[in-house]
N, C-alpha and C positions, 0 to 999 in steps of 0.2 A: 032200804037200802038205807044204813045204818048214818049217822048225822057223822058221824066224822069221816066216813067213806066221801056223801056228798063233798063235804068241806076239801078232803085229799085229793076230788076232782078238780077241781078250781086252781088246785096246784100246780098249773103253768112254767112258772118258771123256775132256775133253776140257781142254785147256789152254792160255795165253797167260803168253809167258813177255816177261816184258823185264828189258831189261840197262843200265843206265848204260855211254854212250860222250861222248870226249870228242871234241869239233869241231874243237879246235884255238883253240875260248877261252871252251870252258866244258862243263859235267858236262849233259846229254841224256839219256832218258832214252828207248829206242825196245826198239821192240816185235820178239825176232827172231823167235817163233813164234805163228803166231796157229790156235787153234782145229788144236791136233796132238792126235792120234790119242797115247794114253795110259794107264796107271795105274796106281792107289794102291792101295796097300796097305799092312797094317800085319802089326806079329806075331801071333799070335794076342792074348799079353797083353798087348797096350796096348788100354787101353777105345777105343772104336770113337765118333769124333769124331761131337760134336750141336751145335745151333742153342739151347742150353740156359745157354751160355754159363758151367759148367760149367767147361772149358778152362783157365781162369784156374786154378785151385785142383786143379788137377794137375803134378807137377813135370813140368822142363820134357824129358826122356832120351821121356817117352811123349811128347810130341806128334810125337817124330821117326817116318816114313813113310819109305816106298819111293816112287818115282816109279820105270816101267819105262815106255817109247820104244821110238820104232822108231832099225834100228839105226842110222841116217846124220842124226841129229839129235846138233849140239854141245853142250849147254848148259857153263854156266860160272860156279866157283863164284861166290856172293852173285849169280846170276842169280834175279828175282821170278817165283812163278810163281800163277794162278787159277785153277785147275783145277774145271770143274763136271763133279760125277757125281748121279744123283737127289735134284735137287732142292736141294740144297747148293752151296753155290761153297765152294770152301776155301783160304786164301790162303797162300803159303807164300815159303821162301825154299831156292833148290835146292842143290845139292852140285856139282861137276863131274860130267861124266856119264862111267862106265866104260865104254868101249865091249865090248860080244861082238861075234860073224861073227855073232849071229844080233837083236839087238839093245843100249839102253842102258841104264845104271843110275841114278841118282842118288840120295842121299836129299835127303826134304823134309822142311823141318823147320816143324814149322806155327804158323800163329803168326796166325790168323782164320777163324772156322768163320759163314757169316750160311748163310740162305734165297736160293733161286735168286731 
């Protein structure tokens, strides 16, 4: 099994990614990806997201996570993502994705956590 296939098997979260697009007359929000397989990860020292409302009290950098996506996914800086995982919906803003041969990776700046 290839490294890409192994990593893809770990992408059990699903995301909807939107971005702003200029249509010649106005900015519009468009869906870039829907039901995108992904894996949202955090550093061990970062508190786990919860729906208790405690995120408002955390320092801004503790809301930073890493979003792993399939290698052919093109995320742009400022894309908004809604990630569904384990009974929660996590909303945030993405950095541009860094492409690797087996996957893509972007920073995910958490803005909201709610129950699914």
